[in-house]
N, C-alpha and C positions, 0 to 999 in steps of 0.2 A: 366880569369875566374878561372883557376887553382890556381892562386895566392891567391884568396879569401879563398879557402878551406884549404890552408896551413898556414893560418895566426894563430898567437898565440891566438887570441880571439876565433876562431873556435875550436882550440884544447882544450882550457880551458872550453868552453861550453860543448863540448863532454865529457870531464873528469867529470865535475860537474853533468851532466845528468846521465851518466852511474854509477857514484858513488852513487848518490841518489837512482837510480833504484836498485842497488845492496843491499844497506842498507834496502830499503823498502822490498825487497824480503826476506832478512835475518830476519828482524823483523817479517814478516808475518809467516815464517816457525817456528820461536820460539813461536809466539803466538798460532799457531795451536798445537804445541807440548804441550804447557802448558794447553790448553783447553782439549786435549785428556787425559793428566795425571790427571787433576782435575776431569773430568767426570768419569774416571776409579776409582779414590779414592772414589767419592761419591757413585757410584754403589756398590763398595765393602762394604762401610759402611752401605748402605741400606740393602744389603743382610745379613750382620752380625746382624743387628738390627732385621730383620725378623727371622733369626735362633734363636736369643736370646729369642724372644717373643714366639716362638713355642716349644723350647726345653723342658722347665719344664712341660707344660701340656702333651706333647707327652711322656715324660719319666714317668709321673704319670699314663698315660693310659696304657703304656706297663707294668709297674710294677704291675698294677691291672689286666692285661690281658683283658682290656676292649677295644675291637676293635671298638665299636660304638663311644666312647669318642675319640679314636685316629682318627677315620674317620672324626669326627666333627672338630677336631683340624686342620687336614690337609685340610679340605674343606675351613676353614677360611684362611689358608695360600695360597691356590691357587686363592683366590679372589684378591690377590695383582696383580697388572699389571705385565705382562711379566712372570708370573710363570705358567707353563703349567701343571706340575704334581708334586706330592709329594709322597715320599715313606718312610716308616719306616721299617728299616731292623734291625733284632735282631743281637746280637753279633756273632751268628753262621752263619750269612749270609742269613738266611731265611727271606722272606718278611712277615712282620706282617700286614701292611695295605698299600694299594696303592690307590691314588686318582688322577684322571686325569681331566683336563679341556677339554671340547669338542670343543674348538676353532680350527680354521684351522692352525693358526701359533702357534706352541709350540716350543720354543727354550730353555727354562730354565728347569732345573730339580733340585728340592729341595730334598735333601736326609738328613734325620735326623737319626743319630745313637742314639737311645734313651737310651739304657742301656750301661753304661760303668762301669768299675770295681770300680770307686770311689763311685758309688751309692749303691753298694751291701754291 
């Protein structure tokens, strides 16, 4: 019985099975890493798109010192999924408008710096 387990066929079978298993696990890890990287890039692009769409109306509201328009702009921004609150801070660090979503889970914070030196 011990001769059967020491045969060349058994050793080759073990080698093929473990090699296939190793490559399967390696490919799985690479696939998971690629999915994580792609998802992170998509989320970053989505966040940048949201900021780009909110930046000009928020800047106009701050320029005109219209807190109602700024609040409406931020209320539109927090309607996006996973955005819990939005804040417009002036260059001096003071808060101009803050809007919060009253959901239980709030993990994202959108901060728009509306006035920068290039606009003045």
